[in-house]
Legacy VTK file of the C-alpha trace (Angstrom):
# vtk DataFile Version 3.0
C-alpha trace
ASCII
DATASET POLYDATA
POINTS 388 float
0.166 0.032 -0.256
2.101 2.892 -1.232
1.524 5.741 1.697
4.269 7.732 3.586
4.669 7.744 7.027
7.188 9.598 9.360
8.039 8.877 12.734
10.619 9.890 15.222
13.694 12.358 14.431
15.214 11.740 11.175
17.552 14.365 9.207
16.831 16.679 6.411
18.249 14.556 3.494
18.472 10.791 3.028
22.218 9.589 3.322
23.880 12.409 5.215
25.509 13.214 8.468
22.892 12.797 11.785
24.784 12.554 15.015
23.985 11.162 18.406
23.733 14.158 21.241
27.129 12.854 22.048
28.435 13.748 18.437
28.495 9.909 16.852
26.848 9.225 14.172
23.248 7.378 13.988
23.417 4.274 12.423
20.742 4.568 8.510
18.949 1.323 7.516
17.156 1.138 4.120
14.786 -1.282 4.698
12.919 -2.278 1.648
11.869 -4.606 -0.787
11.622 -6.620 -4.113
15.345 -5.053 -4.510
15.642 -1.484 -4.496
12.384 -1.094 -6.853
9.768 -2.057 -4.317
8.276 -0.026 -1.260
11.024 1.034 1.748
11.868 2.989 4.446
14.770 4.593 6.029
15.697 4.072 9.432
17.743 5.545 11.705
19.568 3.144 14.803
21.444 4.075 17.942
23.728 1.131 17.336
24.522 -1.031 13.944
21.986 -3.146 13.212
24.450 -6.102 11.958
25.638 -6.757 15.745
25.215 -10.619 15.525
26.962 -12.270 18.400
25.783 -16.322 17.957
23.527 -18.332 15.956
22.488 -20.768 18.692
20.697 -23.434 15.941
17.748 -23.782 13.868
14.572 -25.941 13.552
12.629 -26.926 11.145
8.596 -25.299 11.261
7.885 -27.315 7.906
4.351 -28.332 8.027
3.443 -32.312 8.050
1.552 -32.405 4.636
-1.330 -35.081 5.156
-3.447 -34.603 1.534
-0.824 -33.585 -1.277
-3.560 -33.483 -4.208
-7.662 -34.136 -3.197
-10.636 -32.787 -4.506
-13.154 -33.041 -1.287
-14.776 -29.875 0.651
-13.917 -29.597 4.054
-14.596 -27.970 7.333
-12.219 -27.736 9.957
-13.010 -26.436 13.698
-10.628 -23.781 14.277
-11.326 -23.558 17.907
-10.495 -27.071 18.637
-6.288 -25.843 17.885
-5.705 -26.128 21.573
-4.026 -23.115 23.202
-0.304 -23.156 23.688
1.864 -20.325 25.960
4.096 -19.323 23.327
3.328 -17.222 20.176
5.268 -19.801 17.752
4.939 -22.665 19.292
0.882 -22.033 19.053
1.261 -21.045 15.447
-0.746 -24.305 13.377
-0.855 -24.794 10.029
-3.542 -26.076 8.550
-3.202 -25.240 4.708
-0.707 -24.696 2.633
1.079 -24.072 -0.887
4.163 -22.324 -2.344
2.692 -19.194 -2.300
0.840 -18.893 1.122
0.603 -20.384 4.595
-2.937 -20.471 6.577
-1.958 -20.592 10.235
-4.540 -20.829 13.112
-2.918 -19.690 16.308
-4.043 -19.887 20.404
-1.579 -18.031 22.165
-1.327 -17.629 25.437
1.796 -15.332 26.520
2.738 -12.298 25.546
6.278 -12.789 23.669
9.089 -11.346 26.160
12.150 -13.618 25.762
12.372 -13.292 22.065
11.817 -11.167 19.039
10.604 -12.576 16.091
11.363 -12.101 12.093
9.691 -13.711 9.070
12.356 -12.637 6.463
10.567 -15.062 3.677
6.410 -13.538 3.858
4.327 -10.803 4.530
2.275 -11.503 7.836
-2.307 -10.827 7.723
-2.641 -11.527 11.309
-6.365 -11.410 12.190
-8.020 -10.528 15.541
-10.451 -12.924 16.252
-9.982 -12.726 19.861
-7.702 -10.914 22.251
-6.205 -7.567 22.093
-2.953 -5.896 22.723
-0.158 -4.353 21.199
2.043 -5.301 17.940
5.108 -3.984 19.083
7.681 -3.308 15.930
11.225 -1.957 15.342
9.439 0.877 13.343
6.779 1.559 16.372
4.066 0.323 18.513
0.327 -0.774 17.346
-2.614 -1.768 19.425
-4.708 -4.117 18.243
-8.315 -5.612 19.293
-11.181 -7.901 17.923
-11.804 -7.153 14.140
-8.455 -6.156 13.328
-6.374 -7.258 10.627
-2.318 -6.751 11.368
-0.366 -6.016 8.129
3.453 -7.020 8.869
5.808 -6.635 5.855
8.256 -9.227 5.842
11.404 -8.198 7.874
9.904 -6.525 10.349
10.965 -7.291 14.052
8.307 -7.949 16.119
6.752 -9.000 19.309
3.182 -9.212 20.605
1.759 -8.466 23.547
-1.688 -9.557 24.848
-3.696 -8.427 27.296
-5.059 -11.366 28.898
-4.538 -15.705 27.917
-8.078 -15.891 25.464
-6.547 -14.884 22.228
-7.195 -16.542 19.037
-5.574 -15.305 15.547
-6.201 -16.211 11.692
-2.824 -15.710 10.494
-1.825 -15.669 6.509
1.955 -16.222 5.878
2.309 -15.009 2.242
5.415 -15.366 0.260
3.685 -12.714 -1.904
3.857 -8.980 -1.418
0.767 -8.148 0.310
-1.358 -4.854 -1.603
-4.345 -3.386 -1.342
-6.405 -3.836 -4.454
-5.138 -2.197 -7.462
-8.679 -1.177 -9.009
-9.401 1.062 -6.094
-6.193 2.955 -6.465
-5.205 5.560 -8.725
-1.991 5.576 -10.743
-0.179 7.537 -7.636
-1.393 4.874 -5.035
-4.137 6.874 -3.673
-7.616 5.008 -2.508
-9.942 5.842 -4.919
-13.617 7.024 -4.097
-15.495 3.322 -4.701
-13.297 1.552 -2.033
-14.842 0.381 0.720
-11.820 1.804 2.757
-9.200 4.520 2.484
-6.350 5.631 3.977
-7.688 7.127 6.982
-8.794 3.892 7.987
-5.572 2.108 7.845
-3.591 2.870 11.537
-0.249 3.463 11.264
2.226 2.722 14.291
2.069 6.034 16.395
4.377 5.185 19.475
8.146 4.549 18.441
10.026 2.400 21.275
13.791 3.596 21.111
16.347 1.214 23.614
19.866 2.496 23.609
20.855 -1.424 25.149
23.595 -3.692 24.629
23.443 -7.064 25.330
22.145 -10.292 24.302
18.918 -10.506 22.652
17.771 -13.154 21.134
15.929 -12.806 17.689
14.076 -15.857 15.511
14.278 -15.144 12.445
12.015 -17.597 10.373
13.570 -18.481 6.875
12.620 -20.887 3.952
10.690 -23.209 6.696
13.532 -23.138 9.414
13.635 -20.659 12.503
17.270 -19.536 13.397
17.662 -18.471 16.724
20.040 -15.386 16.728
21.652 -13.039 19.686
22.243 -9.766 18.553
23.889 -7.564 20.627
21.994 -4.433 20.620
18.406 -4.150 21.224
16.153 -4.647 17.476
14.108 -1.665 18.858
16.925 1.073 19.167
15.056 2.983 15.934
15.061 7.109 16.958
13.281 7.461 13.725
11.736 6.319 10.154
10.512 7.359 7.129
9.134 5.763 3.943
6.380 3.498 2.808
7.668 -0.027 4.105
5.848 -0.464 7.660
3.250 -2.372 9.790
-0.613 -1.157 9.673
-3.770 -2.309 10.971
-7.461 -1.851 9.579
-10.208 -3.077 11.379
-12.368 -5.425 8.876
-15.348 -3.396 11.285
-14.180 -0.336 9.183
-14.886 -2.262 5.429
-17.852 -0.386 3.786
-19.892 -3.653 2.010
-20.656 -2.519 -1.588
-24.281 -3.588 -2.443
-26.781 -3.539 -5.333
-30.178 -4.807 -6.584
-29.420 -8.381 -7.027
-26.352 -10.432 -5.902
-22.985 -9.765 -5.712
-19.758 -11.427 -7.058
-17.132 -12.255 -4.115
-14.735 -9.517 -5.563
-16.714 -6.545 -4.129
-15.452 -7.867 -0.182
-12.143 -8.170 -1.126
-9.764 -6.433 1.189
-6.381 -7.138 0.002
-4.673 -8.820 -3.100
-1.117 -10.527 -4.448
-0.356 -12.187 -7.467
-1.179 -15.530 -6.032
-4.391 -14.786 -3.516
-6.930 -12.410 -2.753
-8.213 -12.058 1.042
-12.096 -10.790 1.261
-14.055 -9.501 4.343
-17.766 -10.313 4.789
-19.594 -8.021 7.042
-23.075 -6.898 8.075
-24.782 -5.493 5.028
-28.077 -4.808 3.755
-29.497 -7.778 1.768
-30.039 -7.020 -2.349
-33.339 -5.128 -2.744
-34.461 -6.142 -6.389
-37.920 -7.769 -5.313
-37.493 -11.045 -7.190
-33.876 -11.018 -5.391
-32.237 -14.271 -3.843
-29.848 -12.857 -1.787
-27.819 -15.895 -1.010
-24.830 -16.743 -3.496
-25.547 -18.530 -6.739
-23.868 -21.773 -7.322
-20.719 -21.480 -8.620
-17.941 -23.492 -10.013
-14.114 -23.172 -8.244
-12.124 -24.235 -11.461
-8.757 -22.386 -10.560
-8.619 -21.141 -7.380
-9.578 -22.608 -4.061
-11.962 -20.997 -1.290
-11.471 -20.891 1.990
-13.537 -18.898 4.557
-12.809 -18.557 7.878
-16.027 -17.806 9.927
-15.527 -14.855 12.684
-19.235 -13.674 14.159
-22.973 -14.043 13.276
-25.275 -16.069 11.152
-23.496 -17.013 8.058
-26.735 -16.928 4.962
-25.320 -19.158 2.814
-24.266 -22.377 5.191
-25.945 -24.557 8.230
-24.533 -25.479 10.649
-21.403 -23.382 10.916
-19.654 -21.756 14.293
-17.394 -19.145 15.077
-13.622 -20.422 14.243
-14.505 -22.866 11.540
-12.809 -22.652 7.904
-14.030 -24.728 4.900
-12.232 -25.504 1.807
-13.897 -25.781 -1.651
-10.940 -26.875 -3.855
-10.791 -25.659 -7.514
-12.364 -27.932 -10.019
-15.793 -28.584 -8.294
-18.735 -26.120 -8.070
-20.042 -25.046 -4.661
-22.954 -23.394 -3.394
-25.772 -22.636 -0.491
-26.564 -25.224 1.389
-30.025 -27.338 1.000
-32.583 -24.569 2.110
-30.494 -21.585 2.360
-31.422 -20.065 -0.935
-34.838 -20.574 0.071
-34.389 -18.735 3.223
-32.598 -15.451 2.255
-35.679 -14.556 0.163
-37.341 -11.568 1.605
-34.702 -10.973 4.191
-33.060 -7.522 4.097
-30.156 -7.906 6.094
-26.748 -10.334 7.287
-24.968 -9.951 10.307
-22.378 -12.125 9.025
-18.100 -11.604 9.956
-16.103 -13.734 8.026
-12.460 -13.655 5.836
-12.324 -15.648 2.740
-8.715 -16.174 1.029
-9.143 -17.565 -2.236
-5.696 -18.867 -3.600
-5.042 -19.746 -7.426
-2.740 -22.760 -6.634
-4.178 -25.798 -4.840
-3.950 -25.649 -1.317
-2.406 -29.073 0.742
-4.324 -30.132 3.478
-2.201 -30.554 6.624
-2.252 -33.842 9.330
-2.695 -30.898 11.905
-6.127 -30.083 9.832
-7.189 -33.579 9.722
-7.118 -33.615 13.213
-9.936 -31.060 13.531
-11.617 -32.143 10.058
-15.207 -32.502 9.316
-14.982 -35.316 7.159
-18.227 -35.603 6.072
-18.566 -31.839 5.193
-18.768 -32.555 1.753
-21.959 -34.609 1.910
-23.602 -31.805 3.491
-25.701 -30.747 0.206
-27.236 -33.728 -0.222
-30.936 -33.841 0.114
-32.733 -35.506 3.059
-34.173 -37.739 0.271
-30.838 -38.939 -0.776
LINES 1 389
388 0 1 2 3 4 5 6 7 8 9 10 11 12 13 14 15 16 17 18 19 20 21 22 23 24 25 26 27 28 29 30 31 32 33 34 35 36 37 38 39 40 41 42 43 44 45 46 47 48 49 50 51 52 53 54 55 56 57 58 59 60 61 62 63 64 65 66 67 68 69 70 71 72 73 74 75 76 77 78 79 80 81 82 83 84 85 86 87 88 89 90 91 92 93 94 95 96 97 98 99 100 101 102 103 104 105 106 107 108 109 110 111 112 113 114 115 116 117 118 119 120 121 122 123 124 125 126 127 128 129 130 131 132 133 134 135 136 137 138 139 140 141 142 143 144 145 146 147 148 149 150 151 152 153 154 155 156 157 158 159 160 161 162 163 164 165 166 167 168 169 170 171 172 173 174 175 176 177 178 179 180 181 182 183 184 185 186 187 188 189 190 191 192 193 194 195 196 197 198 199 200 201 202 203 204 205 206 207 208 209 210 211 212 213 214 215 216 217 218 219 220 221 222 223 224 225 226 227 228 229 230 231 232 233 234 235 236 237 238 239 240 241 242 243 244 245 246 247 248 249 250 251 252 253 254 255 256 257 258 259 260 261 262 263 264 265 266 267 268 269 270 271 272 273 274 275 276 277 278 279 280 281 282 283 284 285 286 287 288 289 290 291 292 293 294 295 296 297 298 299 300 301 302 303 304 305 306 307 308 309 310 311 312 313 314 315 316 317 318 319 320 321 322 323 324 325 326 327 328 329 330 331 332 333 334 335 336 337 338 339 340 341 342 343 344 345 346 347 348 349 350 351 352 353 354 355 356 357 358 359 360 361 362 363 364 365 366 367 368 369 370 371 372 373 374 375 376 377 378 379 380 381 382 383 384 385 386 387
């Protein structure tokens, strides 16, 4: 999302002398992606951000695949993923391909013993339960129920939770995550027909600056492994930065739905995009207002994309027997649509109170062993009418 942000103290020009009160130079870092061609930020550090004392080891977090190739619709009961104290240990990959990991997490404790950096992937963390503060080397953002936290790759962060009851739906993307291009003009500004605008995006407001030397453990994810690296200075030692590459938050409650006289297709719910998948937000909205409209979605074929729907809250009108935390997977190659009776029930209704997050991938998703442990194996039969 190309928009400018500045926080803390910076010199008038890039790559020029910027001194501490004692006369020493601050250490400048260009923090960017896609070589020198993508969005970047210039940050100024009390200490060199390159001082590695030790690499203590590495371990794999690669998911165990149960189904490489399949064509079966699934429902996964996400709240059956057991809470764990540690944030990284709580992250459970349920669906995966070469572009994206779809992760459930129920961490109970704040991150205090280490810092985390994902060097391979942007992370989009949806807060289903819980509240707290996202602490990063580029500033802090408070979060609560319904927030998307977009954390670009390479951001060093910790999550501080207000209590132990936390549920997160995480989309870990090896492709950069942007706002939908059709909602932006050629300068990058969100247009009038966009379902949200820049004033809805919450940028870091508080910058922590720690002038500390010692042993600071940073866990760095690279190619499905975590490296335990000990740095000689506190990672949050930035005195100021400016640019376009930083974390931000968007509340799903600030997404303004697009409605019409007849049923609108899923792209009107799009919230984020990559060149490998899209993310959509289904929010409370008025139903279609044509006198003969059928508000429930029509049957449609997933010929070239897998559809993942994470149910957050409310009454999802096209499904029977769906609870908060459930995930449906409708794989490419077969049609899907409303459950029996859903279309009929929707006729004459004036609004829906559903809340859900959808991820549509352009490559097939593999099902992990962890996902099968919480799977409804008979979900694919739920469209059969009672006479069958």
